[in-house]
C-alpha positions in Angstrom: 42.3 -27.4 3.7 40.9 -24.0 3.0 38.8 -21.4 4.7 39.0 -18.2 2.7 40.0 -19.4 -0.8 37.8 -17.1 -2.9 35.5 -18.4 -6.0 36.8 -19.7 -8.9 33.3 -19.6 -10.9 33.1 -16.3 -12.6 28.6 -16.7 -11.6 29.4 -16.0 -8.5 31.0 -12.6 -9.0 28.4 -12.0 -11.5 25.4 -12.4 -9.3 27.1 -10.1 -6.8 27.3 -7.8 -9.6 23.8 -8.0 -10.1 23.1 -7.5 -6.7 25.3 -4.3 -6.8 23.1 -2.9 -9.1 19.7 -3.6 -7.6 20.8 -1.8 -4.8 22.6 0.6 -6.1 18.8 1.1 -7.8 16.8 1.7 -4.9 18.6 3.4 -3.2 17.1 7.5 -2.8 18.0 10.0 -4.0 17.6 12.5 -2.0 18.9 13.7 1.3 18.9 12.5 4.5 18.2 13.8 8.4 21.4 12.3 10.2 21.3 13.0 13.5 19.4 10.5 16.0 18.0 12.0 19.3 15.2 11.3 22.2 13.4 13.5 24.7 15.1 14.1 27.9 18.2 13.4 26.2 21.3 16.2 25.3 21.9 17.0 21.9 25.2 15.4 21.1 25.8 17.4 18.5 26.7 21.0 17.4 24.4 23.8 17.9 21.5 22.9 14.7 20.7 26.2 12.9 17.6 26.5 10.8 18.7 26.5 6.7 15.7 27.0 5.4 12.3 27.9 7.4 9.5 25.1 7.9 6.6 24.9 10.5 6.2 23.5 13.3 4.1 20.5 13.0 1.0 19.8 16.1 1.5 16.2 17.7 -1.1 13.8 17.7 -2.2 14.8 20.7 -2.6 18.3 20.0 -4.1 18.2 17.0 -6.9 15.7 18.9 -7.3 18.7 21.3 -8.5 21.2 18.1 -10.3 18.4 16.2 -13.0 17.7 19.4 -12.8 21.5 20.1 -13.6 22.0 16.8 -16.0 19.4 16.8 -17.9 20.7 20.5 -18.2 24.1 19.3 -20.4 22.2 15.4 -23.9 23.4 15.7 -26.8 21.3 16.3 -28.5 20.1 12.8 -31.8 19.7 11.4 -34.2 18.1 8.6 -36.6 20.4 6.9 -40.0 17.4 6.6 -41.2 18.3 3.0 -44.2 16.2 4.1 -45.0 17.9 7.1 -45.5 21.3 5.3 -47.5 19.8 2.5 -49.7 17.7 4.7 -50.4 20.6 6.9 -51.6 22.7 3.6 -53.9 19.9 2.9 -55.6 19.3 6.0 -55.8 22.9 6.8 -58.5 22.9 3.6 -60.4 20.7 4.7 -61.6 23.0 8.8 -64.7 24.2 9.5 -64.0 28.1 9.3 -65.4 30.6 7.2 -63.8 31.1 4.2 -62.3 33.9 4.4 -60.7 32.7 8.3 -59.6 29.8 6.6 -57.1 31.4 3.7 -55.9 33.2 6.2 -54.6 30.0 8.0 -53.5 28.6 4.1 -51.3 32.2 4.1 -50.0 32.1 7.6 -48.8 28.1 7.6 -45.6 28.2 4.8 -44.5 31.7 7.4 -44.3 29.5 10.0 -42.9 26.1 8.9 -40.6 28.4 6.6 -39.6 29.4 9.9 -39.3 26.2 12.0 -41.3 23.6 13.7 -39.1 21.8 17.1 -39.9 19.7 19.7 -38.7 21.5 22.2 -37.1 18.3 23.3 -34.5 19.1 20.5 -33.4 22.0 20.9 -30.8 22.4 22.8 -30.3 25.6 25.5 -28.5 28.5 25.4 -28.0 27.6 21.4 -28.0 30.6 19.6 -27.5 29.0 16.0 -28.6 26.1 13.9 -28.0 24.2 10.9 -31.5 23.5 9.2 -31.0 21.0 5.9 -33.2 21.6 3.1 -32.5 18.8 0.6 -28.8 18.5 0.0 -27.7 21.5 1.6 -26.9 23.4 5.3 -28.4 26.8 6.1 -27.7 28.8 9.7 -31.1 29.6 11.9 -31.0 31.6 14.2 -32.4 29.4 16.8 -34.9 32.4 18.5 -36.8 32.6 15.1 -37.7 28.7 15.5 -41.0 28.0 16.9 -42.0 25.1 19.1 -45.8 24.4 19.3 -47.1 26.4 21.2 -45.2 29.6 20.1 -46.5 28.7 16.5 -49.7 28.2 18.3 -49.4 31.6 19.7 -48.1 33.0 16.5 -51.1 31.9 14.6 -53.5 33.4 17.2 -51.4 37.0 17.1 -52.1 37.6 13.4 -55.7 35.8 13.2 -57.2 38.0 15.8 -54.5 41.3 14.4 -56.8 40.4 11.1 -60.4 39.3 12.7 -60.8 41.5 15.9 -63.9 41.7 16.6 -64.3 37.1 16.1 -66.0 35.5 19.8 -63.7 33.1 21.3 -61.2 33.0 18.4 -59.1 31.2 20.2 -61.6 28.3 21.1 -62.7 28.3 17.7 -59.6 27.5 16.5 -58.9 24.8 18.9 -62.2 22.5 18.2 -61.7 23.8 14.1 -58.6 21.3 14.7 -56.1 24.5 12.6 -53.9 24.6 16.6 -53.4 20.6 15.6 -52.5 21.6 11.7 -48.6 23.1 13.5 -46.8 19.3 13.6 -43.0 19.8 14.2 -41.2 20.3 10.5 -37.9 20.4 12.2 -35.7 17.5 13.1 -32.7 16.5 14.8 -30.2 15.3 12.4 -27.8 13.6 14.0 -26.3 11.7 10.9 -25.5 15.7 9.9 -23.8 16.7 12.8 -21.5 13.5 12.8 -20.4 14.4 9.4 -20.4 18.1 10.5 -17.7 16.9 13.3 -15.5 15.0 10.6 -15.4 18.0 8.3 -13.9 20.2 11.5 -11.9 17.7 11.9 -10.3 17.8 8.5 -10.6 22.0 9.1 -7.4 20.8 11.9 -4.7 23.5 11.5 -1.3 20.9 11.2 1.2 23.5 12.2 1.8 26.0 15.1 3.6 28.9 14.1 7.3 28.2 12.5 11.2 29.1 12.4 13.2 30.9 9.9 15.8 29.8 8.3 19.0 31.4 10.3 17.4 30.4 13.9 19.2 28.2 16.3 16.6 24.6 17.1 19.1 22.9 19.5 22.1 24.3 20.9 24.9 21.5 21.8 24.8 19.6 25.1 21.1 21.1 25.2 18.6 19.1 26.9 15.8 18.5 24.3 12.6 19.2 25.8 8.8 18.3 24.6 9.0 21.6 22.5 12.2 20.8 20.8 11.8 17.6 20.3 8.6 18.4 18.5 10.6 21.6 17.1 13.4 18.5 15.6 10.7 16.4 14.5 9.1 19.5 12.1 12.8 19.9 11.0 13.6 16.1 9.9 9.9 15.3 8.5 10.5 19.0 6.2 13.8 18.3 5.4 13.0 14.8 4.1 10.5 15.8 1.5 11.5 18.9 0.4 15.0 18.6 0.4 16.9 18.3 -3.0 20.3 16.9 -3.0 22.6 20.2 -3.5 25.7 18.6 -4.3 27.0 17.0 -7.4 24.6 14.7 -8.8 27.7 12.4 -10.4 29.7 12.6 -6.2 25.5 11.4 -4.8 25.9 8.7 -7.5 29.5 7.9 -6.0 28.4 8.1 -3.0 25.4 5.5 -3.0 27.9 3.7 -5.2 30.4 3.2 -2.5 28.0 2.2 0.5 25.8 -0.1 -2.0 29.3 -2.3 -2.9 30.2 -1.8 1.0 27.2 -3.9 1.6 27.6 -6.8 -1.8 31.8 -6.5 -0.3 30.3 -7.6 3.3 27.6 -10.2 2.6 30.6 -11.7 0.2 32.5 -11.7 2.8 30.2 -13.5 5.5 29.7 -16.1 2.9 33.5 -16.4 2.9 34.3 -16.7 5.9 31.1 -18.2 7.3 30.7 -21.2 4.3 32.8 -20.8 1.9 31.2 -24.1 0.1 27.6 -22.2 -0.4 29.8 -20.5 -3.5 30.6 -24.3 -5.2 26.2 -24.5 -4.9 26.0 -22.4 -7.2 21.7 -22.2 -6.6 21.8 -21.7 -3.3 24.1 -19.2 -3.6 21.1 -18.3 -6.3 18.2 -18.4 -4.2 20.1 -16.6 -0.7 21.1 -13.4 -3.2 17.4 -14.1 -4.5 16.0 -13.6 -0.7 18.3 -11.0 0.3 16.8 -8.6 -3.0 13.6 -9.7 -2.6 13.3 -8.3 0.7 15.2 -5.5 0.0 13.3 -4.6 -2.5 10.5 -4.1 0.1 11.8 -2.8 2.6 13.4 0.8 -0.2 9.8 0.9 -1.4 8.0 1.0 2.0 10.3 3.3 3.2 10.2 5.6 0.4 6.2 5.8 0.1 5.0 5.2 3.9 8.0 4.7 6.4 5.9 4.2 9.3 4.3 0.4 7.4 7.7 -0.5 8.0 7.1 -2.4 11.0 4.8 -4.8 8.2 6.9 -5.7 6.8 7.7 -9.3 7.3 11.8 -9.3 7.6 12.0 -12.7 9.7 11.0 -14.4 6.7 14.4 -13.8 5.9 15.0 -16.3 8.5 12.2 -18.6 8.2 13.4 -19.0 3.7 16.4 -19.2 4.7 16.8 -22.2 7.9 16.0 -25.1 5.8 19.2 -24.7 3.6 21.6 -23.1 6.1 22.8 -23.3 9.5 20.6 -21.4 12.2 23.9 -18.9 13.2 24.7 -18.3 9.6 21.3 -17.0 8.8 20.8 -14.9 11.6 23.9 -13.4 10.4 22.9 -12.4 6.1 19.3 -11.4 7.7 21.8 -8.9 10.1 23.4 -7.8 6.9 19.7 -8.2 4.4 18.6 -5.1 6.5 21.3 -2.8 6.8 19.4 -0.4 3.5 17.1 0.6 6.5 19.9 2.0 8.9 22.1 3.0 6.5 20.2 5.3 3.6 16.5 5.7 5.6 16.0 7.8 8.6 14.0 6.5 11.6 15.3 2.9 10.4 17.7 1.9 13.1 15.3 1.2 15.1 13.2 -0.9 12.7 16.2 -2.3 12.4 17.0 -3.3 15.8 13.2 -4.7 16.0 13.5 -7.2 13.8 17.0 -8.7 13.9 15.8 -9.2 17.7 12.4 -10.9 16.6 14.1 -12.5 14.5 16.8 -13.6 16.6 13.4 -15.4 19.0 12.0 -16.5 15.5 14.9 -19.0 15.0 14.8 -20.0 18.8 10.8 -21.0 18.4 11.2 -22.1 15.2 13.5 -24.9 15.7 10.9 -25.8 18.9 7.6 -25.7 17.3 6.9 -26.0 13.4 4.6 -27.5 12.7 0.9 -27.0 12.2 -0.7 -24.5 15.1 1.8 -24.0 16.8 2.9 -21.3 14.4 0.6 -19.3 15.7 1.8 -19.8 18.3 5.7 -18.7 17.4 3.5 -15.7 16.1 2.6 -14.3 19.5 6.3 -15.0 20.8 7.4 -12.9 17.3 5.0 -10.1 17.9 5.6 -9.6 22.3 8.9 -9.1 21.6 8.5 -6.6 18.5 6.4 -4.8 20.7 8.8 -5.0 23.9 11.4 -3.8 21.6 8.9 -0.7 20.5 8.0 -0.2 23.8 11.4 0.3 24.5 12.1 2.9 21.9 9.1 5.2 23.1 10.4 5.1 26.8 13.7 6.6 26.1 11.4 9.0 23.7 9.0 10.4 26.3 7.0 9.2 23.4 3.9 7.1 24.6 1.4 9.2 22.8 3.7 7.2 19.4 1.7 3.8 20.9 -1.5 4.1 18.6 -3.5 1.0 17.8 -2.6 1.4 13.9 1.6 1.0 15.5 -0.1 -2.0 17.1 -1.4 -3.2 13.7 1.7 -3.1 11.8 3.6 -4.8 14.6 1.1 -7.9 14.4 0.6 -7.2 10.8 4.7 -8.0 10.2 4.7 -11.1 13.0 1.8 -12.6 11.3 2.8 -12.2 8.1 5.5 -14.4 7.7 2.9 -17.2 8.7 1.1 -16.9 5.5 4.2 -16.5 4.0 5.8 -19.5 4.7 4.3 -22.1 2.2 6.2 -19.7 -0.5 9.2 -21.7 0.9 8.2 -25.6 -0.6 7.3 -23.5 -4.0 11.3 -21.7 -4.3 12.7 -24.8 -2.8 11.1 -26.4 -6.8 11.7 -23.2 -8.1 15.5 -23.1 -7.5 16.1 -27.1 -7.5 17.2 -27.2 -3.7 17.3 -29.6 -0.8 15.2 -28.3 2.0 15.6 -30.4 5.4 11.8 -31.2 4.8 13.1 -33.1 1.6 16.3 -34.5 3.8 14.0 -35.5 6.3 12.0 -37.8 3.2 15.2 -39.1 1.4 16.4 -40.7 5.7 13.3 -42.5 5.6 14.4 -46.2 5.8 10.8 -47.2 3.3 12.7 -45.1 0.7 13.1 -48.3 -2.4 16.8 -47.3 -2.7 17.5 -47.8 0.8 15.3 -51.0 0.6 17.3 -52.2 -1.9 20.4 -52.0 -0.3 19.2 -53.3 3.4 18.2 -56.2 0.7 21.0 -56.6 -1.4 23.7 -55.1 0.4 22.3 -55.7 3.7 26.8 -55.4 5.6 26.3 -52.2 3.5 23.6 -51.1 4.8 24.6 -51.3 8.4 28.1 -50.0 7.3 25.9 -46.7 6.6 23.5 -46.4 10.1 26.8 -47.0 12.4 28.3 -44.3 9.9 25.0 -42.3 10.2 25.7 -42.1 14.0 29.1 -41.7 13.9 28.7 -38.3 11.9 25.2 -37.3 13.9 27.3 -36.6 16.5 30.4 -35.5 15.3 28.1 -32.6 13.3 26.4 -31.4 15.9 29.3 -30.8 17.5 30.5 -28.1 15.1 26.6 -27.1 14.5 27.5 -28.8 11.0 23.6 -29.2 9.0 22.6 -32.5 10.5 20.6 -33.7 8.7 22.1 -33.4 5.2 24.9 -35.7 7.3 22.4 -38.1 8.1 21.1 -38.6 4.5 24.4 -37.9 3.0 25.7 -40.8 5.3 23.1 -43.3 4.0 23.7 -43.3 0.7 27.2 -42.7 0.1 27.5 -46.3 -0.9 24.2 -47.5 -3.0 27.5 -47.9 -5.2 27.6 -51.2 -3.6 24.5 -53.0 -4.4 25.5 -52.7 -8.3 28.2 -56.0 -6.8 28.2 -56.6 -3.3 30.0 -59.5 -3.1 33.1 -57.6 -3.9 32.5 -55.7 -0.3 34.2 -57.8 2.4 31.0 -56.7 5.1 28.4 -58.4 2.6 30.8 -61.6 1.8 28.8 -64.6 2.2 30.7 -67.5 4.5 32.7 -70.1 2.3 32.5 -67.2 -0.4 35.5 -65.0 -1.3 35.4 -62.3 -3.9 38.4 -61.7 -4.8 40.2 -64.9 -4.7 41.5 -65.2 -8.4 41.4 -61.7 -9.3 44.5 -60.2 -10.1 45.3 -57.4 -7.5 44.5 -53.9 -10.3 41.4 -55.5 -11.3 40.1 -56.3 -7.8 41.4 -52.0 -7.1 38.3 -51.8 -10.5 36.0 -53.6 -8.9 36.4 -51.8 -5.6 36.5 -48.0 -7.5 33.0 -48.9 -9.4 31.6 -48.4 -6.4 32.0 -44.2 -7.3 30.3 -44.5 -10.4 28.3 -47.3 -10.2 26.3 -45.5 -7.3 25.7 -41.9 -9.1 24.6 -44.5 -11.7 21.9 -45.8 -9.1 21.1 -42.2 -7.8 20.6 -40.6 -11.0 18.0 -43.6 -11.6 15.9 -42.8 -8.4 16.3 -38.7 -8.7 17.7 -38.4 -5.6 19.2 -34.4 -5.1 22.4 -33.6 -6.7 23.6 -32.6 -2.8 23.1 -36.6 -2.2 25.0 -37.6 -5.3 28.0 -34.8 -3.5 28.4 -37.5 -0.9 28.4 -40.2 -3.3 31.3 -39.1 -5.4 32.9 -37.7 -2.4 33.2 -40.3 0.4 36.4 -40.9 -0.8 37.8 -38.1 -2.6 41.0 -39.4 -4.7 42.2 -41.7 -2.1 43.4 -44.8 -2.8 42.6 -48.8 -2.1 45.9 -48.5 0.2 45.3 -52.7 0.5 45.2 -53.5 -2.7 47.9 -50.9 -3.9 50.0 -51.9 -1.5 50.0 -55.7 -2.6 50.6 -55.0 -5.9 53.7 -53.2 -5.2 54.6 -56.0 -2.8 54.3 -58.7 -5.7 56.1 -56.5 -7.7 53.8 -53.9 -9.4 55.6 -50.4 -10.7 54.9 -48.0 -7.7 53.8 -45.5 -10.3 50.8 -47.3 -11.4 49.5 -46.0 -8.2 46.9 -44.4 -11.0 44.9 -48.0 -11.0 44.6 -48.6 -7.8 42.7 -44.5 -6.6 39.5 -43.3 -7.1 38.1 -41.0 -9.6 35.7 -38.7 -7.6 36.3 -35.2 -6.0 37.6 -33.8 -2.8 34.8 -33.0 -0.2 33.9 -29.0 -0.4 31.9 -29.2 2.4 32.5 -29.1 5.8 29.1 -32.4 6.3 30.9 -34.1 3.1 34.7 -34.3 5.0 32.6 -35.4 8.2 31.0 -38.8 6.2 35.4 -38.8 4.9 36.6 -39.3 8.4 33.6 -41.4 9.6 33.0 -43.8 6.5 37.2 -44.4 7.0 36.9 -44.6 10.6 33.9 -46.6 11.2 35.6 -49.5 8.3 38.7 -49.8 9.6 37.5 -50.0 13.3 36.7 -53.6 12.9 40.3 -54.5 13.0 40.7 -52.9 15.5 42.7 -55.5 18.7 41.5 -53.8 21.6 39.6 -51.1 23.1 41.5 -48.8 25.0 41.2 -45.3 25.3 44.7 -44.4 24.2 44.0 -46.9 21.7 41.1 -45.1 20.4 43.2 -41.8 20.7 45.8 -42.5 18.3 43.5 -44.6 15.6 41.5 -41.5 15.7 44.8 -38.9 15.1 46.3 -41.2 12.1 42.6 -42.0 10.2 42.6 -38.0 10.6 46.3 -37.1 9.7 46.1 -39.6 6.5 43.1 -37.9 4.8 45.0 -34.6 5.7 48.4 -35.5 4.4 46.8 -36.7 1.3 45.5 -33.6 0.5 41.7 -34.8 0.4 40.5 -31.9 2.9 43.0 -29.0 0.7 39.2 -27.5 -0.8 37.3 -27.5 2.7 36.0 -25.3 4.3 36.6 -27.1 7.8 39.0 -25.2 10.5 41.9 -26.9 13.0 39.8 -26.1 15.6 36.1 -28.1 13.8 38.4 -30.9 12.8 39.8 -31.1 16.8 36.9 -30.9 17.9 35.4 -33.9 15.6 38.0 -35.4 16.5 37.4 -35.8 20.1 33.9 -36.0 19.7 34.8 -39.6 17.1 37.2 -40.8 20.0 34.5 -40.2 23.1 32.3 -42.3 20.3 34.1 -45.2 19.8 35.6 -45.6 23.6 31.8 -45.5 24.2 30.7 -48.2 21.5 33.3 -50.7 22.0 34.1 -50.0 25.8 34.7 -53.1 27.3 31.2 -55.5 28.2 30.9 -57.1 31.7 31.0 -61.0 32.1 28.4 -62.4 33.8 29.3 -65.1 36.4 27.6 -68.7 35.4 25.7 -70.5 38.1 27.1 -73.0 40.3 24.8 -76.5 40.3 23.8 -77.2 43.9 24.7 -80.3 45.6 22.6 -83.1 46.2 25.0 -85.2 47.7 23.7 -85.5 51.8 25.6 -85.3 55.0 
């Protein structure tokens, strides 16, 4: 067995080289503010001095206070109604007064309306200036110059009295003629205009509150970071990220970025190598894994460069959902951690997003294993949102900055939890594109009503029962070491599919009284037995079974020998050097799942020859069967560890003990005596 053998396929290294180039092209080209700090915590670095002049930014709460202050200073707005003025001038021509007096009224009205007539209820008290909109423009006007209806009447009366002092009962004459009725408010309150001006006032709020000069000490070592110091640090960080370019050699910058990108690729390579090296042999699975890593790395880099606060909405938990159907969930979680590494390495503040999504990924895998169908996915989104929100609040409490918990940020977090539901159906498209076999496809293949399994059941019923027994045995073994249970179950059902071609050749399918191998030489019998592997591959291709299933057919005997016929051949005087004629032409199992099927297949078949069901018999039997496979080199290319193999043996010993335990002998019922006493 081997666990750390480097892959020999050059395509593996080419794919990782492409990953390296992609990561290198995405990394930032500017300086990073490499300090982590929190409000109320001590400054754990050396004394920090400003390298350049920078403005001190206001906090969000300060900005809001300033906006409210400016908004409260917005002057009352009024709309000038030209229609009221026009109608009053027209109506003035028809009042019943002498022509001289009427002409004077027509001359005075424009002056009154130009200053404006407003309803008293629309004019706030103690207002000095108002804004009057004429057309598209606002014009400032002194509030004291504006008339109320009563003041407008008084003004009209005063002007006419000065011009016609001898007119008797002038006030009554203006009242009865309707001259006073002409004076209607031509200024109405413009609420929409006030809202518009308030918004403009908010935009005019200054975002800064002073500046720090170059060379000035920002914070000293071990100094407790106060609210003011924290805001200065935030301002320095903002200016550092947006304005400071790379001041060193561009060559060394590329070398540094290249080394970091290389380390990420190397970490991913070693993760696959040590966790499940069989993926290197499944090139399509490896391509898919790296595609998912690249896809989300690109998304993270683009968002982090252009809108860092929106990183929360990137659905990184989709990495778990996209990989879970093909890889063990513990492996998926490790891949999630490696895939998100560019965030804390290349971006300030990326560590927080990294931790939040590590937490969210764990919750996603936990819930998805239990509820993954229909509307239950929304329950998963709710659980993930709660996890992300909890982690986000923890960071804000540490900083003492609950002002950062805004509606916008909460919506970002909600988006990051809900978007995976919308993006999850793409897993089926990706499965087709990369030619993979998901757990959903394996569940379909394990349906006993599938045509190839029905044919196996009808033509080779003994083999079919053997496959079911191997499936149950392999299921227990796979669960014990965290292998892909669905893949093992499907592989067990199809591993002997080739026996359909010649079922009577195999003892489990022989009918009573018939002996297929009578009259055949040992080499002929061995040849017929060996054929069930290539026959199985041919039948599998006929039914378009996935390559993963074909691999179980090809590896369940590996390159082992048909020991019964070989021994018989040698005992009959045959040449021991002709062992090749009795050896399967398959491949050695290279995945844990394939090794499990090989072990369970041989143990299930041979267990029928056991003479007793004592625990020590099962112990010795299982140990012997596995040791034989090891000594024969069948596991030389496999990823099984010694610890996993010991676990599998222990499980199979217990399984056989439960399967072949002693039954209770039911006593016969004594016949009652019929004799009379």
